[in-house]
N, C-alpha and C positions, 0 to 999 in steps of 0.2 A: 784424478788421473784421466788420461785420454785413451779412448778405445776407438779403433777404426772398425766400422761395420761395412762389409761388402754385400751388395745385393746381386744375386746371380739368377739367370734364367727368368722365369715368370715373375719372380719377386722383384727383379730389377724393373720389369715393365710396369708392375703395380706401383712401385715407389717413384718411378720417373728419374732415378739417379743410380749411378753405379756404386757409389760409396759415400760415406760421410763419417765424421768423427763426433763422438759424444764425450762429454765431461761427466764423470761419475765420481762419487766419493771413494776414498781409499777403503779397501776391504769389500767393495761391492761384489755382488754375485751376478751371474748371468741373468737371473730373473730381474735384478735391478736395472740392468742395461736394457732388457726387453721392455720393461716399464717405460723407460725413457724413449725408446724407439716407438712404442705404442702411443705415447703422448704426442710425439711429433707427427706420426703418420696414421693415427687411429683408424680411420675408415679403410685405408689401404691394406691394413693388416687384418681386417675382419676375416675370421675363419682360420687364420694362422695361429693366433694366440687366444686362449680362453682365460681372460683375466679373472673371471668369476671363480675359476678353479685354481687360481694361483699361477697364472702364466703357463698352463699346460700347453705344450707345443703339439699342434696337429701332427699325427704320424706321417702325413704325406709331405711334410717339410723336413728339411735337414738344417741343423745348426752346428757349425764347427767353431772351435776356439783354437786359433793357431794351427789350423789344418787337421785337428783331431775332432772326431764326432763328439758332440757334447754328451751323448749317451754313454760313451766310453770313459768319460770323465765323471763328474758328479751331476750331470744333467743341468737343470736350471739352478742348482745349488753350487755350480762351479765357481770358485773364487777367481776374480779377474785381477790382472796386474797391469800397471801402466804400460801402454804400448801394445797390448794384446790386439789381435785381429780376429773379428768374429765374422763369419759368413752365414747368410741366410739364403736358402735356395729350396726349390721344390725337388721332391724325390725324382720325378720324371719331368723333363723340360720340353718334351715334344719329339716329333720324329719326322 
């Protein structure tokens, strides 16, 4: 299934792109998608994800799935569907 990932604010600057699509297996969780993003952009995500602790998301970052905060869903255990849109952004983007 295809998932579109949007990078906003400082995350966009780190990634060097606004968005991209990832192909993940049917039934994948948000953590599986984050693994794929980390494989592609490893060093750029340093500090955002703690892979050693199971993709724990740094609390200064926000992840949404279809516009809903991942924390209000099932966090990194949120099951994704084909065509979902995930956004990664910092809590505060500057002033």
